[in-house]
C-alpha positions in Angstrom: 0.2 0.1 0.0 2.7 2.4 0.7 5.0 1.4 -2.3 1.6 1.8 -4.3 1.0 5.1 -2.5 4.5 6.7 -3.2 4.7 5.2 -6.7 1.8 7.8 -6.8 3.6 10.4 -6.1 5.9 10.1 -8.0 4.7 9.0 -10.9 4.0 12.9 -12.2 7.4 13.8 -11.7 9.0 11.4 -13.7 6.6 12.1 -16.8 8.0 15.7 -16.2 11.5 14.7 -16.1 10.7 12.1 -19.0 9.6 14.5 -21.3 12.3 17.5 -20.4 14.7 15.0 -21.5 12.2 13.9 -25.0 12.8 17.7 -26.4 15.1 18.2 -29.3 17.9 20.4 -29.6 18.1 21.5 -33.3 21.3 21.3 -34.7 20.6 24.4 -37.2 23.0 26.1 -39.4 23.2 29.8 -40.6 24.9 31.3 -44.0 25.9 34.1 -42.9 26.1 36.0 -38.9 22.9 38.1 -39.6 20.9 35.2 -40.0 22.1 34.1 -37.3 21.8 36.4 -34.9 17.7 36.1 -36.3 18.0 31.9 -35.5 19.0 32.9 -31.9 16.4 35.8 -31.0 13.8 32.7 -32.0 15.9 29.2 -31.0 15.5 27.5 -28.1 17.9 27.3 -25.5 19.7 24.4 -26.3 20.1 24.4 -30.0 23.2 24.4 -31.4 23.7 27.1 -33.8 26.8 27.1 -36.7 27.7 29.9 -39.2 29.3 29.1 -42.4 31.1 33.2 -43.5 33.4 33.9 -40.9 33.8 37.4 -39.5 35.5 39.7 -41.7 34.4 37.2 -44.8 32.3 38.4 -47.5 29.1 35.7 -48.3 30.0 37.3 -52.3 32.3 35.9 -53.0 33.0 32.9 -50.2 34.4 29.4 -50.8 33.2 26.7 -48.2 35.2 24.3 -46.6 34.8 20.7 -46.0 34.3 21.0 -42.8 31.6 23.0 -43.3 29.9 20.5 -46.0 30.1 18.1 -43.1 28.0 20.5 -41.1 25.1 21.0 -42.8 25.2 17.7 -43.7 24.4 17.3 -39.8 22.1 20.5 -39.6 18.2 19.4 -38.6 17.8 23.0 -40.4 20.2 25.2 -42.6 18.5 28.9 -43.0 20.2 31.4 -45.7 19.3 34.0 -47.5 18.7 32.5 -51.1 20.7 32.3 -53.9 20.7 36.6 -55.1 22.9 36.4 -51.8 25.2 32.9 -50.8 26.0 32.8 -54.8 28.2 29.4 -52.7 25.7 27.8 -51.4 22.9 27.5 -54.4 24.1 24.3 -56.1 24.7 23.1 -53.6 21.5 23.4 -52.1 19.4 22.8 -54.6 20.6 18.8 -54.3 18.6 16.1 -52.9 21.1 16.2 -49.8 19.7 19.5 -48.7 16.4 21.6 -50.3 14.4 19.8 -48.2 16.3 20.9 -44.5 17.7 24.3 -46.3 15.1 27.4 -46.1 15.8 30.7 -48.0 14.8 33.8 -46.2 13.4 35.5 -48.8 10.8 35.3 -49.9 9.0 34.3 -52.8 6.3 35.8 -55.4 3.2 32.8 -53.8 4.9 33.7 -50.2 1.3 34.8 -48.0 2.3 38.0 -46.0 2.9 36.9 -41.8 1.6 33.4 -42.8 -0.4 32.4 -39.3 1.5 30.1 -37.6 0.0 27.3 -35.8 -0.3 27.9 -32.3 1.8 31.5 -32.7 -0.4 34.5 -33.1 0.8 37.4 -35.2 0.7 41.2 -34.3 -1.2 43.3 -36.4 1.1 45.1 -37.7 1.7 45.3 -42.2 5.3 45.8 -42.7 6.7 45.8 -47.1 7.5 42.6 -47.9 10.4 42.6 -50.7 9.9 41.3 -53.6 13.0 39.1 -55.1 14.0 39.6 -59.1 17.7 40.5 -58.8 20.4 38.7 -60.6 23.7 38.4 -60.0 25.7 41.0 -57.1 25.8 44.2 -58.9 23.1 46.0 -57.1 22.8 48.9 -59.0 19.7 46.8 -60.6 17.1 44.9 -59.4 16.6 44.2 -56.2 18.8 44.8 -53.4 19.0 41.6 -51.3 19.8 43.0 -47.6 16.8 42.2 -46.1 17.8 41.8 -42.7 19.3 45.3 -43.0 15.1 46.1 -43.1 14.1 45.7 -39.1 10.1 45.1 -40.5 11.9 42.4 -43.1 13.6 41.2 -40.3 10.7 40.1 -38.6 9.1 38.4 -41.2 12.1 36.2 -41.5 12.4 35.6 -37.8 8.4 34.0 -38.0 10.0 32.0 -40.7 12.4 31.1 -39.0 9.6 30.3 -36.1 8.0 28.6 -38.7 10.7 25.8 -39.9 11.8 25.5 -36.6 8.8 24.7 -35.6 8.5 22.0 -37.4 11.2 19.9 -36.4 10.1 16.9 -34.1 10.3 17.2 -30.0 10.6 20.6 -30.5 10.4 22.9 -27.4 7.6 24.5 -28.7 6.4 27.0 -25.8 10.6 28.3 -26.0 10.3 28.9 -29.5 6.8 30.7 -29.0 7.9 32.9 -26.2 11.0 33.7 -27.7 9.3 34.7 -31.2 6.7 37.2 -28.6 9.9 38.5 -27.3 11.9 39.3 -30.1 8.4 41.0 -32.0 8.3 43.1 -29.1 11.3 44.3 -28.5 12.2 45.0 -32.4 9.2 47.2 -32.5 10.2 48.9 -29.2 14.0 49.8 -30.8 12.8 50.6 -34.5 10.7 53.4 -32.7 14.0 54.6 -30.8 15.9 54.3 -33.8 13.3 56.6 -35.9 13.4 59.0 -33.7 16.9 59.5 -33.1 17.8 59.4 -36.7 15.2 62.3 -37.5 18.8 64.2 -37.2 20.4 62.6 -40.1 18.2 63.5 -42.3 19.6 66.4 -43.7 22.8 63.7 -44.8 23.6 62.6 -47.8 25.3 59.3 -47.0 27.6 57.4 -50.2 28.2 54.0 -49.0 31.2 51.2 -50.7 28.6 49.4 -52.2 24.6 48.9 -52.8 24.1 47.4 -49.7 21.7 49.5 -47.7 19.0 50.9 -49.4 16.9 48.8 -47.3 17.8 50.4 -43.8 17.7 53.7 -45.5 14.8 53.3 -47.4 13.2 52.2 -43.6 14.1 54.8 -42.1 14.2 57.8 -44.4 17.5 58.5 -45.0 18.8 59.7 -48.4 21.8 57.5 -50.0 22.7 60.1 -52.5 25.9 57.7 -53.9 27.7 54.7 -54.1 30.9 53.8 -54.7 30.6 50.8 -56.7 27.6 48.9 -57.9 30.0 45.5 -56.9 31.5 44.8 -54.5 34.0 42.4 -56.7 35.7 45.4 -58.8 36.6 48.5 -58.5 34.5 51.3 -60.3 35.5 52.6 -64.2 36.1 56.2 -64.1 32.6 57.3 -65.6 31.0 56.4 -62.0 34.0 57.8 -60.5 33.8 60.8 -62.2 29.4 60.5 -61.5 30.2 59.9 -57.4 32.8 62.8 -57.1 29.8 65.4 -58.8 27.4 64.3 -57.0 30.4 64.2 -53.6 30.8 68.0 -54.8 27.4 69.0 -55.1 26.4 67.6 -51.2 26.2 70.1 -48.2 26.6 67.8 -45.9 28.3 64.0 -47.3 28.9 61.2 -45.1 30.8 58.8 -46.7 30.3 54.8 -45.2 32.8 52.5 -45.8 32.5 48.7 -44.8 35.5 46.1 -43.2 34.7 43.3 -45.2 36.2 45.6 -47.8 39.6 47.0 -47.0 41.0 48.6 -50.4 41.4 52.3 -49.2 40.8 53.6 -53.4 38.4 55.7 -52.0 40.4 58.2 -50.7 41.5 59.0 -54.0 38.2 59.7 -55.1 37.3 61.7 -52.5 40.3 64.0 -51.6 39.5 67.3 -51.7 35.7 67.3 -51.7 34.7 68.3 -48.3 32.7 64.9 -46.6 32.9 63.3 -43.5 33.5 59.7 -42.9 32.1 56.5 -40.6 31.5 52.4 -40.8 28.8 50.3 -40.9 28.7 46.5 -41.0 25.9 44.7 -42.7 27.5 41.1 -41.7 27.2 42.7 -37.8 30.5 41.0 -37.7 31.2 43.0 -34.0 27.6 42.3 -32.7 27.5 39.8 -29.7 25.9 36.4 -30.9 22.8 36.0 -28.8 19.0 37.0 -28.6 19.1 40.2 -28.7 21.6 40.4 -31.1 19.7 41.4 -34.0 18.2 44.7 -32.2 22.0 45.6 -30.7 23.1 45.1 -34.7 20.2 47.8 -35.7 21.1 50.1 -33.2 24.7 49.9 -34.3 23.8 51.5 -38.0 22.4 54.0 -36.5 24.8 54.9 -34.8 27.4 54.9 -37.0 25.1 57.1 -39.0 25.2 59.9 -36.3 28.8 59.4 -36.5 28.2 61.0 -39.5 27.3 64.6 -37.4 29.8 64.3 -35.1 32.8 64.0 -37.0 33.3 66.2 -38.9 34.7 67.3 -42.7 37.8 65.8 -43.5 40.0 63.1 -45.4 
């Protein structure tokens, strides 16, 4: 009798322990650091997250290592922007070994906006979705594939990551739902703060190293007056350089934003003798701590870079 009562008392605790033990620890691969930040914002704490493109490298010309192929083979889910960005993954992820586990976060024409996920209600926000249609990396034409720089498109990506991870067996669905809720609330609050901070920068004529920041600028009402090179893999032609110099001279508050992934210094000769301020921003979030709030810090860091244009003064 005593043993029977003891068994009944222990049974619920045993079931709880067993249920906790059966929650899967997802193995997730992200193509680039910004995608990793979005995965970390949503994924349960027991997820293992690996990023392919290392700090200082560019997804435009990266070459996959054999050990990273093994990471992909062992992954439960693979998240990337899509073939317009990480060309080194396009052929591999389209193959039978990876196609069912890989998820491009660039929305396609047949994707609905803000899909309603099982067990998770979406807030009544209606950010604009980007269409695809960009070919190669000449960002001077077509759509800018750097979608993650727009916070509302990043929110769409986080929701898609949530949807895909929710489909994994034995995943901690409660953690997924709570994490996405937290991220949505914090992101919307951060977006309002950044928009207020950037009011002072709307008179600045921003010039960027390559065409990677139109999403961020358009979202916050900033003006990108010129792009130094249409393709980060090659230096610009003489005609384009002359056009950029003309725009720089005509701009009253010109600021050139460079990128740490591209260390070429030829842009200094372009700006010689022209009143221009300088700052650096990083679309790949290289120095951002990879945690659940990393994307929020990334957005704030981009705003800081723009505001440094006001603080740095003019000089070469």
